[in-house]
C-alpha positions as CSV (number, residue, x, y, z in Angstrom):
1,M,0.0,0.0,0.0
2,G,1.4,3.4,-0.9
3,L,1.1,6.7,0.9
4,R,-2.4,7.7,1.8
5,H,-3.2,11.3,1.6
6,A,-0.1,12.3,3.5
7,G,0.7,16.0,3.7
8,A,4.2,17.2,3.6
9,E,4.4,17.9,7.3
10,D,3.1,14.5,8.1
11,R,5.6,12.8,5.8
12,V,8.4,14.7,7.6
13,K,7.1,13.5,11.0
14,R,6.8,9.9,9.8
15,L,10.3,9.8,8.4
16,A,11.6,11.3,11.7
17,L,9.7,8.6,13.6
18,A,11.3,5.9,11.4
19,A,14.7,7.4,12.1
20,A,13.9,7.4,15.9
21,A,12.8,3.8,15.7
22,L,16.1,2.9,14.1
23,A,18.0,4.4,17.0
24,L,15.7,3.1,19.7
25,A,15.0,-0.5,18.5
26,A,16.9,-2.8,20.8
27,C,18.8,-5.8,19.6
28,G,19.1,-9.3,21.1
29,G,17.0,-10.1,24.1
30,P,16.0,-13.4,25.6
31,R,16.5,-16.5,23.4
32,L,13.1,-18.0,22.4
33,G,12.2,-21.5,21.6
34,D,9.5,-22.7,19.3
35,P,6.1,-21.0,19.7
36,A,3.4,-22.8,21.6
37,F,1.0,-22.1,18.7
38,A,2.6,-22.7,15.3
39,L,1.4,-20.8,12.2
40,H,-0.7,-23.8,11.2
41,D,-2.5,-23.7,14.5
42,C,-3.7,-20.1,13.7
43,A,-6.0,-18.5,11.2
44,R,-7.1,-14.9,10.6
45,H,-10.9,-14.5,10.8
46,A,-12.9,-11.7,9.5
47,L,-14.7,-9.8,12.3
48,I,-18.1,-8.7,11.1
49,D,-20.2,-5.9,12.6
50,A,-23.6,-7.6,13.3
51,D,-25.5,-4.3,12.7
52,T,-23.9,-3.2,9.4
53,G,-22.5,-6.4,8.0
54,L,-19.2,-4.6,7.4
55,P,-15.8,-6.0,8.2
56,I,-14.0,-4.6,11.3
57,V,-10.5,-3.3,10.9
58,G,-7.9,-2.4,13.5
59,A,-8.9,-4.4,16.6
60,E,-6.3,-2.6,18.6
61,D,-7.1,-3.8,22.1
62,L,-8.9,-6.8,23.7
63,A,-10.2,-7.5,27.2
64,A,-11.6,-10.8,28.4
65,H,-14.4,-10.5,31.0
66,P,-13.6,-12.4,34.2
67,D,-16.7,-14.6,33.7
68,G,-15.1,-16.1,30.6
69,R,-18.2,-15.5,28.5
70,R,-17.3,-12.2,26.8
71,V,-14.3,-10.7,25.0
72,Y,-14.5,-7.0,24.4
73,V,-12.9,-5.7,21.2
74,S,-11.8,-2.1,20.7
75,A,-11.5,-1.2,17.0
76,Y,-11.2,1.7,14.5
77,D,-9.6,2.1,11.1
78,R,-6.8,4.6,11.7
79,L,-5.9,5.1,8.1
80,A,-9.5,5.8,7.1
81,V,-9.9,8.3,10.0
82,E,-6.6,10.1,9.1
83,A,-7.5,10.2,5.4
84,A,-10.9,11.7,6.2
85,V,-9.5,14.3,8.5
86,E,-6.9,15.4,6.0
87,A,-9.5,15.6,3.3
88,G,-11.9,17.6,5.6
89,D,-14.5,14.9,5.5
90,P,-16.4,13.4,8.4
91,A,-14.2,10.7,10.0
92,P,-15.7,7.2,10.2
93,D,-16.5,5.9,13.7
94,G,-14.9,3.0,15.4
95,G,-16.6,0.6,17.6
96,L,-16.6,-1.3,20.9
97,Y,-17.7,-4.9,20.2
98,V,-18.5,-8.0,22.2
99,V,-17.5,-11.5,21.0
100,D,-18.6,-14.8,22.4
101,P,-15.5,-16.9,23.2
102,M,-17.5,-20.0,22.2
103,Q,-17.8,-18.6,18.8
104,L,-14.0,-18.0,18.7
105,S,-13.4,-21.5,19.9
106,A,-15.6,-23.0,17.2
107,A,-13.8,-20.9,14.5
108,S,-11.9,-23.1,12.1
109,S,-9.9,-22.6,8.9
110,E,-13.1,-23.3,7.0
111,V,-15.3,-20.8,9.0
112,R,-13.6,-17.5,8.5
113,S,-16.2,-15.0,9.8
114,I,-16.9,-14.1,13.4
115,I,-20.0,-12.0,14.1
116,A,-19.3,-9.2,16.6
117,S,-22.2,-7.6,18.5
118,P,-21.8,-3.8,18.8
119,S,-21.9,-2.8,22.4
120,K,-24.8,-0.7,23.5
121,L,-22.3,1.8,24.6
122,V,-22.0,3.0,21.0
123,I,-25.8,3.4,20.5
124,Q,-26.6,5.0,23.9
125,H,-23.7,7.3,24.7
126,L,-21.0,7.8,22.1
127,R,-20.5,9.7,18.9
128,G,-17.1,9.9,17.2
129,L,-16.1,6.7,18.9
130,R,-12.3,6.0,18.7
131,P,-11.8,3.3,21.4
132,H,-8.2,2.7,22.2
133,G,-7.1,1.0,25.4
134,I,-9.9,-0.8,27.3
135,A,-10.3,-2.7,30.6
136,V,-13.1,-4.7,32.2
137,S,-13.7,-5.7,35.8
138,G,-17.0,-7.2,37.1
139,D,-19.8,-4.8,36.1
140,R,-17.4,-2.0,35.1
141,L,-15.8,-1.2,31.8
142,A,-13.4,1.6,31.0
143,M,-11.8,2.9,27.8
144,V,-9.5,5.5,26.4
145,N,-11.8,7.1,23.8
146,R,-9.5,8.9,21.3
147,L,-11.8,11.8,20.3
148,Q,-10.5,14.3,17.8
149,R,-10.7,18.0,17.6
150,P,-11.4,19.8,14.3
151,G,-8.2,19.4,12.3
152,G,-7.4,16.0,13.6
153,A,-5.7,16.6,17.0
154,L,-6.4,13.8,19.4
155,Y,-8.1,14.7,22.7
156,P,-8.8,11.5,24.5
157,A,-11.5,11.0,27.2
158,I,-11.3,8.5,30.0
159,Q,-14.7,7.0,30.2
160,Q,-16.2,4.5,32.7
161,Y,-19.4,2.5,32.3
162,E,-21.5,0.1,34.4
163,I,-22.4,-2.9,32.3
164,S,-25.2,-5.4,32.7
165,G,-25.9,-7.8,29.9
166,G,-26.2,-5.7,26.7
167,A,-26.9,-2.4,28.5
168,A,-24.5,0.1,29.8
169,E,-24.6,3.3,31.8
170,L,-22.0,6.0,31.5
171,I,-20.9,6.9,35.1
172,D,-17.8,9.0,34.5
173,S,-16.1,10.8,31.6
174,R,-13.1,13.0,32.0
175,R,-11.2,15.1,29.4
176,S,-8.2,17.2,30.4
177,D,-4.7,18.0,29.3
178,T,-3.5,15.4,31.8
179,Y,-5.1,12.6,29.8
180,C,-4.3,14.0,26.3
181,A,-1.6,11.3,26.0
182,A,-3.6,8.5,27.6
183,N,-2.9,5.2,26.0
184,D,-4.1,2.3,28.1
185,L,-5.7,1.7,31.5
186,A,-6.5,-1.0,34.1
187,F,-8.9,-1.2,37.1
188,D,-7.4,-1.0,40.6
189,G,-10.2,-1.2,43.1
190,D,-12.5,1.8,42.6
191,G,-9.8,3.6,40.5
192,L,-7.9,3.3,37.3
193,V,-4.2,3.0,36.5
194,I,-3.6,5.0,33.3
195,S,-0.5,5.0,31.1
196,L,0.4,8.3,29.4
197,D,2.7,7.5,26.5
198,R,4.3,11.0,26.3
199,K,4.3,14.4,28.0
200,K,3.9,16.8,25.0
201,C,0.2,16.7,24.1
202,P,-1.5,17.9,22.1
203,G,1.1,18.4,19.5
204,W,4.2,16.7,18.3
205,A,7.3,16.6,20.5
206,F,10.7,16.3,18.7
207,D,12.6,15.5,22.0
208,E,10.3,12.6,22.8
209,R,9.5,11.3,19.3
210,V,12.9,11.6,17.7
211,L,15.5,12.1,20.4
212,G,13.8,9.4,22.6
213,V,13.6,11.5,25.8
214,A,11.6,9.4,28.3
215,K,8.7,11.4,29.6
216,G,5.9,8.8,29.7
217,R,4.1,8.3,33.0
218,L,1.8,6.0,34.9
219,V,-0.9,7.7,37.0
220,F,-3.7,6.6,39.3
221,Y,-7.1,8.2,38.9
222,S,-9.8,7.6,41.6
223,R,-13.5,7.7,41.0
224,D,-13.7,10.9,43.1
225,G,-11.2,12.6,40.8
226,R,-8.1,12.2,42.8
227,E,-4.9,11.9,40.8
228,E,-1.5,10.5,41.8
229,D,1.7,10.0,39.9
230,L,3.0,6.4,40.2
231,V,5.9,6.1,37.8
232,G,7.7,8.7,35.6
233,G,10.5,8.6,33.0
234,L,9.0,5.9,30.9
235,K,9.9,5.6,27.2
236,F,6.5,5.4,25.5
237,A,4.3,4.0,28.3
238,N,1.9,1.6,26.6
239,G,-0.1,-1.3,27.9
240,V,-0.8,-1.5,31.6
241,E,-2.1,-4.2,34.0
242,V,-2.7,-4.5,37.7
243,L,-1.0,-7.5,39.3
244,S,-1.5,-9.1,42.7
245,D,-0.3,-7.5,46.0
246,G,-0.6,-3.9,44.7
247,R,1.9,-4.3,41.8
248,F,1.5,-2.6,38.4
249,A,3.0,-3.6,35.1
250,V,3.5,-1.1,32.2
251,A,5.0,-1.7,28.8
252,E,7.8,0.5,27.7
253,T,7.6,0.0,24.0
254,R,10.7,1.9,23.1
255,R,12.9,0.2,25.7
256,N,11.8,-3.4,24.9
257,R,10.9,-4.0,28.5
258,I,8.0,-4.2,31.0
259,Y,8.3,-2.1,34.1
260,I,7.0,-3.7,37.3
261,R,6.2,-1.2,40.1
262,E,6.3,-2.8,43.5
263,P,4.0,-1.8,46.4
264,D,6.8,0.1,48.1
265,G,7.3,2.3,45.0
266,S,10.4,0.5,43.8
267,G,10.6,-0.9,40.3
268,R,11.9,-3.9,38.4
269,R,12.6,-4.0,34.6
270,L,11.9,-7.2,32.7
271,K,13.5,-7.4,29.2
272,T,11.2,-8.4,26.3
273,P,12.2,-9.6,22.8
274,G,10.5,-6.7,21.1
275,G,8.6,-3.6,22.0
276,A,5.6,-4.6,24.2
277,D,2.3,-3.1,23.3
278,N,-0.9,-4.0,25.2
279,L,-0.9,-6.3,28.2
280,T,-3.5,-8.8,29.5
281,L,-3.5,-11.3,32.3
282,A,-3.6,-15.0,31.8
283,P,-5.6,-17.2,34.2
284,D,-2.3,-18.4,35.7
285,G,-1.1,-14.8,36.5
286,R,1.3,-14.4,33.6
287,L,1.4,-11.3,31.5
288,I,0.3,-11.8,27.9
289,A,2.1,-9.3,25.8
290,A,1.9,-8.5,22.1
291,L,5.3,-7.4,20.9
292,H,6.7,-5.5,17.9
293,P,9.9,-7.2,16.9
294,D,10.8,-4.4,14.4
295,L,9.7,-0.9,15.3
296,I,10.7,0.5,11.9
297,R,8.5,-1.9,10.0
298,L,5.7,-1.4,12.4
299,G,5.9,2.4,11.8
300,R,5.8,2.0,8.1
301,Y,2.9,-0.5,8.3
302,R,1.0,1.7,10.8
303,Y,1.1,4.7,8.4
304,G,0.3,2.7,5.3
305,H,3.8,2.6,3.7
306,R,3.9,-1.3,3.9
307,D,1.4,-4.0,3.7
308,T,2.8,-6.2,6.5
309,A,4.7,-6.0,9.8
310,P,5.9,-8.9,12.0
311,S,3.9,-10.1,15.0
312,R,5.0,-11.8,18.2
313,V,3.1,-12.8,21.4
314,I,4.7,-13.9,24.6
315,A,3.6,-15.0,28.1
316,L,5.9,-13.5,30.8
317,D,6.1,-14.4,34.4
318,P,6.2,-11.1,36.4
319,D,8.0,-12.8,39.3
320,T,10.8,-14.5,37.5
321,G,10.9,-12.8,34.1
322,D,10.7,-16.2,32.4
323,I,9.2,-16.0,28.9
324,E,7.2,-18.4,26.8
325,L,6.8,-17.7,23.1
326,L,3.2,-18.2,22.2
327,F,3.0,-17.0,18.6
328,E,5.3,-15.5,16.0
329,D,4.8,-14.4,12.4
330,R,8.1,-12.9,11.2
331,S,6.8,-12.0,7.8
332,G,3.4,-10.7,8.9
333,E,1.7,-12.6,6.1
334,T,-0.6,-14.5,8.5
335,F,-1.3,-11.6,10.8
336,S,0.4,-8.2,10.9
337,G,1.2,-5.7,13.6
338,A,-0.2,-7.6,16.6
339,T,-1.1,-5.1,19.4
340,A,-3.1,-7.2,21.9
341,A,-3.8,-10.8,22.8
342,V,-5.8,-12.8,25.4
343,L,-5.2,-16.4,26.4
344,M,-8.2,-18.4,27.7
345,D,-8.9,-22.1,27.9
346,G,-6.1,-23.0,25.6
347,L,-7.3,-20.4,23.0
348,L,-5.1,-17.5,21.9
349,V,-6.9,-14.5,20.4
350,V,-4.9,-11.7,18.8
351,G,-5.8,-8.2,17.6
352,S,-3.9,-5.7,15.4
353,V,-3.5,-2.0,15.1
354,R,-4.3,-2.2,11.4
355,D,-5.0,-5.7,10.2
356,A,-8.5,-6.9,9.5
357,G,-10.4,-9.2,12.0
358,L,-8.8,-11.3,14.6
359,L,-6.2,-14.1,14.7
360,V,-7.5,-17.2,16.5
361,C,-5.0,-19.9,17.5
362,R,-5.8,-23.3,19.1
363,K,-3.8,-26.5,19.1
364,A,-4.8,-29.0,16.5
365,P,-6.0,-32.4,17.9
366,A,-3.1,-34.8,18.3
């Protein structure tokens, strides 16, 4: 795919990002064995909007409900949105969808379509929906909704809902300069732990994007509006998860590591074989991380300059740092640019920043 409606200024920024990625991409890392799910165990399935019948693109984040009966999918077509904004046209909406894990488990190489039910959140409360990071806990769901101002500048809102069946009630929505750079979030009691991937926002910061100055943060936001800084100096703070005993995990994409914040405020850094994106928790307590093995190729893919980018998914023990490789597609031909994954009942489900549908992996019968 060639350049898509890219203005001169945007092209300069994207070339600068590619140069920054070249300088920041780490080499080496832990040695990995064969993936638990081979390429032949996996297939990309179209994700179809049950209301419109249209395919869903860019399932950037996933969240499995603790009851095991629902997987929430956050999706929007970034290239389509950016092209519309540049052309001065109305940007297409994204969507928050619910998928039945039983349907995922039944998917096979012969059945390539999965029907996704649009959440009632879209109908009842939201316009201009651009869901990014999402989290679910019991009867609550939270999202980073990447709203846009006229001209295309992002202005995310942190939104929380109470969910019951197919209905939802908006209970909190906050927009401020603090959350302009919000990327992901996770529930912690009655509050949220939120990752801010950069400091300069809105706008474009040369020192952070090109020179790699680490200004990302992790903050706590309580339901009553109290804010507290947890961790600073992060190099592109991305996916976040709350672990046991008051610990938090946050992905530092441009440092190829996951930062574990201990209850006493100290931190441990666990090396990852690629830039970690979104994080989820497996039933056994391990972190499931979608990784970007090549940040340069990811950037070119993200902005429409390439058709594919490699994907990698790992399970990481937050106590020991031990890593199990779950899935790898070095060419990106099966599934490109993986950004999120959930592991449940022997089933691996993977989403992407730009690819269509979902990747579903399960071990073939012996």
